[in-house]
N, CA, C and O atoms as CSV, one atom per row, in Angstrom:
chain,resi,resn,atom,element,x,y,z
A,1,UNK,N,N,1.233,-1.067,0.487
A,1,UNK,CA,C,0.055,-0.068,-0.292
A,1,UNK,C,C,0.942,1.219,-0.048
A,1,UNK,O,O,1.773,1.128,0.855
A,2,UNK,N,N,0.870,2.246,-0.653
A,2,UNK,CA,C,1.146,3.456,-0.688
A,2,UNK,C,C,1.074,3.952,0.496
A,2,UNK,O,O,0.713,3.220,1.418
A,3,UNK,N,N,1.338,5.044,0.684
A,3,UNK,CA,C,1.023,6.152,2.010
A,3,UNK,C,C,2.079,7.199,1.678
A,3,UNK,O,O,3.256,7.055,1.348
A,4,UNK,N,N,1.261,8.402,1.872
A,4,UNK,CA,C,2.084,9.703,2.096
A,4,UNK,C,C,2.256,10.109,3.378
A,4,UNK,O,O,1.365,10.028,4.223
A,5,UNK,N,N,3.499,10.604,3.611
A,5,UNK,CA,C,3.855,10.780,5.362
A,5,UNK,C,C,3.962,12.520,4.674
A,5,UNK,O,O,4.338,12.959,3.587
A,6,UNK,N,N,3.308,13.302,6.207
A,6,UNK,CA,C,3.512,14.216,6.576
A,6,UNK,C,C,3.914,15.127,7.986
A,6,UNK,O,O,3.212,15.252,8.990
A,7,UNK,N,N,5.170,15.676,7.749
A,7,UNK,CA,C,5.130,16.105,9.861
A,7,UNK,C,C,4.327,17.579,9.914
A,7,UNK,O,O,3.881,18.333,9.050
A,8,UNK,N,N,4.371,17.593,11.268
A,8,UNK,CA,C,3.798,18.751,11.539
A,8,UNK,C,C,4.866,19.700,12.277
A,8,UNK,O,O,5.389,19.375,13.343
A,9,UNK,N,N,5.110,20.786,11.673
A,9,UNK,CA,C,6.029,22.067,11.757
A,9,UNK,C,C,5.504,22.533,13.323
A,9,UNK,O,O,6.036,23.544,13.782
A,10,UNK,N,N,4.532,21.865,14.110
A,10,UNK,CA,C,4.883,22.861,15.476
A,10,UNK,C,C,4.653,21.773,16.333
A,10,UNK,O,O,4.374,22.044,17.500
A,11,UNK,N,N,4.724,20.404,15.935
A,11,UNK,CA,C,4.934,19.612,16.723
A,11,UNK,C,C,6.075,17.992,16.549
A,11,UNK,O,O,5.888,16.987,15.863
A,12,UNK,N,N,7.210,18.350,17.483
A,12,UNK,CA,C,8.219,18.055,17.311
A,12,UNK,C,C,8.169,16.460,16.665
A,12,UNK,O,O,7.197,15.890,17.161
A,13,UNK,N,N,8.797,15.699,15.860
A,13,UNK,CA,C,8.641,14.057,15.273
A,13,UNK,C,C,6.934,13.706,15.318
A,13,UNK,O,O,6.488,12.677,15.826
A,14,UNK,N,N,6.397,14.389,14.913
A,14,UNK,CA,C,5.248,14.128,14.670
A,14,UNK,C,C,4.673,13.950,13.631
A,14,UNK,O,O,4.726,14.843,12.786
A,15,UNK,N,N,4.048,12.918,13.405
A,15,UNK,CA,C,4.012,12.229,11.634
A,15,UNK,C,C,2.316,12.149,11.350
A,15,UNK,O,O,1.397,11.873,12.121
A,16,UNK,N,N,2.323,12.499,9.959
A,16,UNK,CA,C,0.193,11.628,9.875
A,16,UNK,C,C,0.669,11.143,8.225
A,16,UNK,O,O,1.164,11.653,7.219
A,17,UNK,N,N,0.161,9.819,8.703
A,17,UNK,CA,C,0.532,9.082,7.207
A,17,UNK,C,C,-1.596,9.733,6.405
A,17,UNK,O,O,-2.603,10.084,7.021
A,18,UNK,N,N,-1.318,9.579,4.900
A,18,UNK,CA,C,-2.470,9.497,5.042
A,18,UNK,C,C,-2.569,8.354,3.509
A,18,UNK,O,O,-1.595,7.930,2.887
A,19,UNK,N,N,-3.848,8.108,3.246
A,19,UNK,CA,C,-3.660,6.643,2.499
A,19,UNK,C,C,-3.616,7.241,1.087
A,19,UNK,O,O,-3.585,6.486,0.116
A,20,UNK,N,N,-3.612,8.411,0.959
A,20,UNK,CA,C,-3.873,9.555,-0.369
A,20,UNK,C,C,-3.565,10.505,-0.348
A,20,UNK,O,O,-4.063,11.227,0.516
A,21,UNK,N,N,-2.521,11.099,-1.320
A,21,UNK,CA,C,-1.768,12.158,-1.182
A,21,UNK,C,C,-2.683,13.592,-1.462
A,21,UNK,O,O,-3.108,14.011,-2.539
A,22,UNK,N,N,-2.845,14.275,0.120
A,22,UNK,CA,C,-3.250,15.805,-0.247
A,22,UNK,C,C,-4.685,15.512,0.900
A,22,UNK,O,O,-5.118,16.192,1.830
A,23,UNK,N,N,-5.012,14.537,0.470
A,23,UNK,CA,C,-6.707,13.622,0.877
A,23,UNK,C,C,-6.330,14.215,2.283
A,23,UNK,O,O,-5.314,13.648,2.685
A,24,UNK,N,N,-6.865,15.311,3.318
A,24,UNK,CA,C,-7.288,15.446,4.548
A,24,UNK,C,C,-8.720,15.097,5.505
A,24,UNK,O,O,-8.917,15.241,6.712
A,25,UNK,N,N,-9.722,14.511,4.257
A,25,UNK,CA,C,-10.747,14.860,4.866
A,25,UNK,C,C,-11.252,13.680,5.534
A,25,UNK,O,O,-12.310,13.735,6.161
A,26,UNK,N,N,-10.511,12.519,5.438
A,26,UNK,CA,C,-10.670,11.281,6.562
A,26,UNK,C,C,-10.534,12.122,8.052
A,26,UNK,O,O,-11.372,12.057,8.952
A,27,UNK,N,N,-9.594,12.719,8.080
A,27,UNK,CA,C,-9.175,12.913,9.291
A,27,UNK,C,C,-10.025,14.117,9.792
A,27,UNK,O,O,-10.505,15.039,9.134
A,28,UNK,N,N,-10.087,13.861,11.174
A,28,UNK,CA,C,-10.743,14.641,12.367
A,28,UNK,C,C,-10.701,16.054,12.289
A,28,UNK,O,O,-9.500,16.316,12.365
A,29,UNK,N,N,-11.477,17.354,12.154
A,29,UNK,CA,C,-11.446,18.554,11.947
A,29,UNK,C,C,-10.433,18.756,13.309
A,29,UNK,O,O,-9.408,19.431,13.217
A,30,UNK,N,N,-10.722,18.286,14.212
A,30,UNK,CA,C,-10.216,19.057,15.440
A,30,UNK,C,C,-8.560,18.588,15.669
A,30,UNK,O,O,-7.651,19.177,16.256
A,31,UNK,N,N,-8.591,16.946,14.766
A,31,UNK,CA,C,-7.090,16.652,14.889
A,31,UNK,C,C,-5.930,17.348,14.138
A,31,UNK,O,O,-4.766,17.572,14.471
A,32,UNK,N,N,-6.788,17.675,12.771
A,32,UNK,CA,C,-5.344,18.391,12.257
A,32,UNK,C,C,-5.507,19.496,12.167
A,32,UNK,O,O,-4.963,20.056,11.215
A,33,UNK,N,N,-6.493,20.468,13.310
A,33,UNK,CA,C,-6.055,21.592,13.777
A,33,UNK,C,C,-4.890,21.563,14.698
A,33,UNK,O,O,-4.077,22.486,14.760
A,34,UNK,N,N,-4.825,20.427,15.448
A,34,UNK,CA,C,-3.955,20.482,16.601
A,34,UNK,C,C,-2.139,19.730,16.082
A,34,UNK,O,O,-1.089,19.613,16.714
A,35,UNK,N,N,-2.493,19.421,14.845
A,35,UNK,CA,C,-1.037,19.513,14.353
A,35,UNK,C,C,-0.459,20.501,13.985
A,35,UNK,O,O,0.740,20.751,14.100
A,36,UNK,N,N,-1.410,21.225,13.443
A,36,UNK,CA,C,-0.667,22.598,13.071
A,36,UNK,C,C,-0.595,22.594,11.570
A,36,UNK,O,O,-1.283,21.861,10.859
A,37,UNK,N,N,0.505,23.681,11.036
A,37,UNK,CA,C,1.048,23.690,9.662
A,37,UNK,C,C,1.878,21.970,9.110
A,37,UNK,O,O,3.068,21.754,9.341
A,38,UNK,N,N,1.150,21.149,8.537
A,38,UNK,CA,C,1.935,19.737,8.099
A,38,UNK,C,C,2.490,20.254,6.246
A,38,UNK,O,O,1.959,20.759,5.257
A,39,UNK,N,N,3.981,19.679,6.691
A,39,UNK,CA,C,4.530,18.997,5.043
A,39,UNK,C,C,4.742,18.430,4.691
A,39,UNK,O,O,4.797,17.541,5.541
A,40,UNK,N,N,5.024,18.039,3.765
A,40,UNK,CA,C,5.176,16.272,2.992
A,40,UNK,C,C,6.325,16.180,3.130
A,40,UNK,O,O,6.935,17.158,2.696
A,41,UNK,N,N,7.090,15.197,3.677
A,41,UNK,CA,C,8.162,14.334,3.623
A,41,UNK,C,C,8.386,13.427,2.505
A,41,UNK,O,O,9.287,13.636,1.693
A,42,UNK,N,N,7.472,12.264,2.419
A,42,UNK,CA,C,7.628,11.669,1.522
A,42,UNK,C,C,6.621,9.901,1.239
A,42,UNK,O,O,6.095,9.199,2.102
A,43,UNK,N,N,6.677,9.707,-0.097
A,43,UNK,CA,C,5.284,8.588,0.064
A,43,UNK,C,C,6.252,7.262,-0.313
A,43,UNK,O,O,7.136,6.999,-1.128
A,44,UNK,N,N,5.523,6.574,0.810
A,44,UNK,CA,C,6.120,4.851,1.390
A,44,UNK,C,C,5.546,3.885,0.959
A,44,UNK,O,O,4.406,3.801,1.416
A,45,UNK,N,N,5.907,2.837,0.047
A,45,UNK,CA,C,5.333,1.431,0.198
A,45,UNK,C,C,5.251,0.890,1.437
A,45,UNK,O,O,6.221,0.665,2.162
A,46,UNK,N,N,4.276,0.705,1.660
A,46,UNK,CA,C,4.305,-0.178,3.270
A,46,UNK,C,C,3.512,-1.434,2.583
A,46,UNK,O,O,2.567,-1.328,1.801
A,47,UNK,N,N,4.154,-2.742,3.086
A,47,UNK,CA,C,4.121,-4.192,3.152
A,47,UNK,C,C,3.967,-4.651,4.873
A,47,UNK,O,O,4.356,-3.972,5.823
A,48,UNK,N,N,3.378,-5.817,4.926
A,48,UNK,CA,C,3.061,-6.104,5.614
A,48,UNK,C,C,4.695,-6.557,5.964
A,48,UNK,O,O,5.003,-6.660,7.152
A,49,UNK,N,N,5.549,-6.777,5.087
A,49,UNK,CA,C,6.935,-7.239,5.101
A,49,UNK,C,C,8.200,-6.229,5.867
A,49,UNK,O,O,9.242,-6.536,6.446
A,50,UNK,N,N,7.415,-4.618,5.494
A,50,UNK,CA,C,8.598,-3.820,5.771
A,50,UNK,C,C,8.536,-3.743,7.098
A,50,UNK,O,O,7.469,-3.960,7.674
A,51,UNK,N,N,10.023,-3.325,7.982
A,51,UNK,CA,C,10.153,-2.828,8.996
A,51,UNK,C,C,9.740,-1.108,8.664
A,51,UNK,O,O,9.867,-0.460,7.624
A,52,UNK,N,N,9.178,-0.695,10.086
A,52,UNK,CA,C,9.067,0.908,10.159
A,52,UNK,C,C,10.001,1.149,11.628
A,52,UNK,O,O,9.921,0.518,12.683
A,53,UNK,N,N,10.692,2.033,11.351
A,53,UNK,CA,C,11.491,2.399,12.674
A,53,UNK,C,C,10.752,2.282,13.914
A,53,UNK,O,O,10.908,1.433,14.792
A,54,UNK,N,N,9.834,3.354,13.873
A,54,UNK,CA,C,8.966,3.214,15.140
A,54,UNK,C,C,7.765,2.974,15.431
A,54,UNK,O,O,7.243,3.186,16.525
A,55,UNK,N,N,7.194,2.465,14.361
A,55,UNK,CA,C,5.791,1.849,14.303
A,55,UNK,C,C,5.449,0.283,14.334
A,55,UNK,O,O,6.474,-0.386,14.469
A,56,UNK,N,N,4.476,-0.344,14.258
A,56,UNK,CA,C,4.306,-1.471,14.272
A,56,UNK,C,C,3.304,-1.629,12.455
A,56,UNK,O,O,2.227,-1.203,12.038
A,57,UNK,N,N,4.103,-2.225,12.040
A,57,UNK,CA,C,3.973,-2.240,10.356
A,57,UNK,C,C,2.284,-2.690,10.342
A,57,UNK,O,O,1.380,-1.982,9.899
A,58,UNK,N,N,2.152,-3.871,10.866
A,58,UNK,CA,C,0.704,-3.904,10.737
A,58,UNK,C,C,-0.758,-2.984,11.550
A,58,UNK,O,O,-1.960,-2.969,11.288
A,59,UNK,N,N,-0.106,-2.449,12.373
A,59,UNK,CA,C,-0.560,-1.271,12.781
A,59,UNK,C,C,-1.601,-0.343,12.197
A,59,UNK,O,O,-2.832,-0.316,12.170
A,60,UNK,N,N,-0.499,0.493,11.690
A,60,UNK,CA,C,-0.070,1.301,10.589
A,60,UNK,C,C,-1.373,1.062,9.214
A,60,UNK,O,O,-2.335,1.780,8.940
A,61,UNK,N,N,-0.872,-0.312,8.530
A,61,UNK,CA,C,-1.856,-0.916,7.770
A,61,UNK,C,C,-2.796,-0.741,8.205
A,61,UNK,O,O,-3.353,0.237,7.708
A,62,UNK,N,N,-3.261,-1.154,8.852
A,62,UNK,CA,C,-4.707,-1.094,9.694
A,62,UNK,C,C,-5.217,0.202,9.659
A,62,UNK,O,O,-6.269,0.236,9.021
A,63,UNK,N,N,-4.867,1.286,10.105
A,63,UNK,CA,C,-5.467,2.313,10.507
A,63,UNK,C,C,-5.370,3.117,9.262
A,63,UNK,O,O,-5.931,4.207,9.151
A,64,UNK,N,N,-4.776,2.665,8.485
A,64,UNK,CA,C,-4.871,3.106,6.945
A,64,UNK,C,C,-5.972,3.004,5.994
A,64,UNK,O,O,-6.557,3.804,5.265
A,65,UNK,N,N,-6.066,1.699,6.253
A,65,UNK,CA,C,-7.322,0.729,5.368
A,65,UNK,C,C,-8.845,1.313,6.022
A,65,UNK,O,O,-9.896,1.614,5.456
A,66,UNK,N,N,-8.468,1.319,7.370
A,66,UNK,CA,C,-10.065,1.253,8.361
A,66,UNK,C,C,-10.449,3.380,8.165
A,66,UNK,O,O,-11.414,4.016,7.742
A,67,UNK,N,N,-8.961,3.809,8.798
A,67,UNK,CA,C,-9.573,5.091,9.283
A,67,UNK,C,C,-8.942,6.204,7.651
A,67,UNK,O,O,-9.420,7.319,7.441
A,68,UNK,N,N,-8.380,5.875,7.173
A,68,UNK,CA,C,-7.711,6.446,5.675
A,68,UNK,C,C,-6.516,7.513,6.213
A,68,UNK,O,O,-6.280,8.602,5.691
A,69,UNK,N,N,-5.647,6.801,7.669
A,69,UNK,CA,C,-4.803,7.874,8.369
A,69,UNK,C,C,-4.107,7.185,9.553
A,69,UNK,O,O,-4.651,6.517,10.433
A,70,UNK,N,N,-3.174,7.389,9.453
A,70,UNK,CA,C,-2.441,7.194,11.083
A,70,UNK,C,C,-1.326,8.364,11.936
A,70,UNK,O,O,-0.283,8.858,11.507
A,71,UNK,N,N,-1.699,8.473,12.669
A,71,UNK,CA,C,-0.950,9.772,13.402
A,71,UNK,C,C,0.267,8.873,14.453
A,71,UNK,O,O,0.106,7.997,15.303
A,72,UNK,N,N,1.099,9.342,14.094
A,72,UNK,CA,C,2.507,9.065,14.883
A,72,UNK,C,C,3.429,9.689,15.893
A,72,UNK,O,O,4.504,10.218,15.611
A,73,UNK,N,N,3.042,9.607,16.789
A,73,UNK,CA,C,3.798,10.376,17.809
A,73,UNK,C,C,5.079,10.408,17.962
A,73,UNK,O,O,5.900,9.781,17.292
A,74,UNK,N,N,5.313,11.222,18.950
A,74,UNK,CA,C,7.012,11.608,19.220
A,74,UNK,C,C,7.515,10.500,19.627
A,74,UNK,O,O,6.601,9.702,19.829
A,75,UNK,N,N,8.945,9.879,19.937
A,75,UNK,CA,C,8.780,9.039,21.068
A,75,UNK,C,C,8.964,8.530,22.359
A,75,UNK,O,O,9.277,7.400,22.737
A,76,UNK,N,N,8.653,9.817,23.120
A,76,UNK,CA,C,8.538,10.138,24.648
A,76,UNK,C,C,7.468,10.344,25.222
A,76,UNK,O,O,7.319,10.849,26.335
A,77,UNK,N,N,6.872,10.063,24.687
A,77,UNK,CA,C,5.137,9.717,24.685
A,77,UNK,C,C,4.619,8.379,25.137
A,77,UNK,O,O,4.179,7.582,24.308
A,78,UNK,N,N,4.650,8.140,26.251
A,78,UNK,CA,C,4.067,6.886,27.054
A,78,UNK,C,C,3.103,5.976,26.445
A,78,UNK,O,O,1.967,6.302,26.100
A,79,UNK,N,N,3.686,4.668,26.319
A,79,UNK,CA,C,2.454,4.321,25.812
A,79,UNK,C,C,0.574,4.016,25.861
A,79,UNK,O,O,-0.269,3.644,25.044
A,80,UNK,N,N,0.583,4.531,27.692
A,80,UNK,CA,C,-0.490,4.681,28.037
A,80,UNK,C,C,-1.254,6.067,27.167
A,80,UNK,O,O,-2.398,6.003,26.719
A,81,UNK,N,N,-0.454,7.159,27.063
A,81,UNK,CA,C,-1.060,8.161,26.437
A,81,UNK,C,C,-1.231,8.163,25.003
A,81,UNK,O,O,-2.009,8.942,24.451
A,82,UNK,N,N,-0.395,7.152,24.261
A,82,UNK,CA,C,-1.000,6.782,23.127
A,82,UNK,C,C,-1.882,5.892,22.739
A,82,UNK,O,O,-2.233,5.645,21.585
A,83,UNK,N,N,-2.334,5.280,23.995
A,83,UNK,CA,C,-3.889,4.255,24.332
A,83,UNK,C,C,-5.248,5.235,23.989
A,83,UNK,O,O,-6.239,5.026,23.290
A,84,UNK,N,N,-4.605,6.989,25.228
A,84,UNK,CA,C,-5.396,7.320,25.185
A,84,UNK,C,C,-6.119,8.481,23.774
A,84,UNK,O,O,-7.221,8.994,23.585
A,85,UNK,N,N,-5.168,8.484,23.242
A,85,UNK,CA,C,-5.050,9.770,22.075
A,85,UNK,C,C,-5.585,8.819,21.063
A,85,UNK,O,O,-6.034,9.451,20.107
A,86,UNK,N,N,-5.755,6.932,20.859
A,86,UNK,CA,C,-5.688,6.627,19.550
A,86,UNK,C,C,-7.300,6.276,20.167
A,86,UNK,O,O,-8.107,6.138,19.248
A,87,UNK,N,N,-7.597,6.194,20.865
A,87,UNK,CA,C,-8.716,5.908,21.515
A,87,UNK,C,C,-10.128,6.896,21.256
A,87,UNK,O,O,-11.243,6.492,20.927
A,88,UNK,N,N,-9.721,8.244,21.502
A,88,UNK,CA,C,-10.304,9.549,20.761
A,88,UNK,C,C,-10.203,9.921,19.547
A,88,UNK,O,O,-10.723,10.956,19.131
A,89,UNK,N,N,-9.413,8.996,18.721
A,89,UNK,CA,C,-9.980,9.200,16.911
A,89,UNK,C,C,-10.332,8.033,16.684
A,89,UNK,O,O,-9.717,7.304,15.906
A,90,UNK,N,N,-11.194,7.740,17.217
A,90,UNK,CA,C,-12.331,6.497,16.798
A,90,UNK,C,C,-13.078,7.298,16.203
A,90,UNK,O,O,-13.411,8.321,16.801
A,91,UNK,N,N,-13.584,7.039,14.764
A,91,UNK,CA,C,-14.521,7.471,13.893
A,91,UNK,C,C,-15.808,7.000,14.150
A,91,UNK,O,O,-15.706,5.789,13.955
A,92,UNK,N,N,-16.648,7.176,14.385
A,92,UNK,CA,C,-18.162,6.977,14.554
A,92,UNK,C,C,-18.942,6.895,13.187
A,92,UNK,O,O,-20.163,6.736,13.181
């Protein structure tokens, strides 16, 4: 699966992965606003066999397929914080 990665210019080491380039329509407005200005970083082919530096590739693939986006948080945010943030991103 191709994905398109953007970095937040106001939140260091925070990245947004999209399934479609420049299509932010599936990202909740409040989340998009909190990310601030985004800058395109790269296009990346993600497969179940690919290793990602800080994320579980299957989790990223799943989020991209189900929600159309994935948020990669900075490494110093603990797992508990990540679980809370991700639970708030569930789309109804």
